[in-house]
C-alpha positions as CSV (number, residue, x, y, z in Angstrom):
1,X,76.4,16.5,10.2
2,X,74.3,17.8,13.1
3,X,70.6,16.9,13.1
4,X,67.9,19.5,13.7
5,X,64.3,18.6,14.6
6,X,61.4,20.7,13.5
7,X,57.9,20.0,15.1
8,X,54.9,20.8,13.0
9,X,51.3,20.4,14.4
10,X,48.5,20.7,11.9
11,X,45.1,19.1,11.0
12,X,46.4,17.8,7.7
13,X,49.8,16.3,6.8
14,X,52.5,18.8,5.8
15,X,53.5,18.8,2.2
16,X,57.1,17.8,2.6
17,X,59.0,15.2,0.5
18,X,62.1,13.3,1.4
19,X,65.1,14.9,-0.2
20,X,63.4,18.3,-0.4
21,X,65.5,21.3,0.4
22,X,64.0,23.7,2.9
23,X,65.6,26.4,5.1
24,X,69.1,25.5,3.9
25,X,68.8,21.8,4.7
26,X,67.6,18.6,3.2
27,X,64.7,16.5,4.6
28,X,66.1,13.1,5.4
29,X,63.3,11.6,7.6
30,X,59.6,12.1,8.4
31,X,58.1,10.7,11.6
32,X,54.7,10.8,13.1
33,X,54.8,11.1,16.9
34,X,52.3,9.4,19.2
35,X,49.9,11.8,20.9
36,X,50.6,12.2,24.6
37,X,47.7,12.0,27.1
38,X,47.0,15.2,29.0
39,X,45.9,15.6,32.7
40,X,42.9,17.4,34.0
41,X,45.2,20.1,35.4
42,X,46.6,20.8,31.9
43,X,43.1,21.1,30.4
44,X,42.0,23.2,33.4
45,X,44.7,25.7,32.8
46,X,44.0,25.8,29.0
47,X,40.2,26.3,29.3
48,X,40.1,28.2,32.6
49,X,37.8,25.6,34.2
50,X,38.2,23.7,37.5
51,X,39.7,20.2,37.7
52,X,36.4,18.8,38.9
53,X,34.5,20.3,35.9
54,X,37.0,18.8,33.5
55,X,36.7,15.4,35.2
56,X,32.9,15.5,35.1
57,X,32.7,16.5,31.4
58,X,35.4,14.2,30.2
59,X,34.6,11.1,32.3
60,X,33.6,9.1,29.2
61,X,37.1,9.5,27.6
62,X,39.2,8.9,30.8
63,X,42.1,6.6,29.9
64,X,43.8,6.7,33.3
65,X,42.7,5.5,36.7
66,X,40.0,7.2,38.7
67,X,42.8,8.9,40.8
68,X,44.9,10.0,37.9
69,X,42.6,11.1,35.0
70,X,44.3,11.1,31.6
71,X,42.6,12.2,28.4
72,X,43.3,12.2,24.7
73,X,43.9,15.9,23.8
74,X,41.8,15.9,20.6
75,X,38.7,14.2,22.2
76,X,38.9,16.5,25.2
77,X,39.1,19.6,23.0
78,X,36.0,18.4,21.1
79,X,34.1,17.9,24.3
80,X,35.2,21.1,26.1
81,X,34.8,23.4,23.0
82,X,31.2,22.3,22.5
83,X,29.9,24.1,25.5
84,X,26.2,24.8,25.3
85,X,25.0,28.3,25.9
86,X,22.5,29.0,28.6
87,X,19.0,29.3,27.4
88,X,16.1,31.4,28.7
89,X,15.9,34.8,30.3
90,X,18.6,36.2,32.6
91,X,18.0,35.8,36.3
92,X,16.6,38.9,38.1
93,X,18.1,39.9,41.4
């Protein structure tokens, strides 16, 4: 029998049971894959920020070398999504 792999990404565990019939097939195995580290370039393209800005903001969670910065995607998302808004009046030209 051929094996088909379905990838599900969610905040909570999917409600699947071994032996359950879905989409015309039977669930025979459930595996949790390790999270892969992402580079500053990947985060820069996702958030439209420069590589240098990503490296500066995420310096505390760097898991690579200083030359090759690697970050946990969840921790980087938490840091980069919590951008503070500018306070005070707008600048006059």
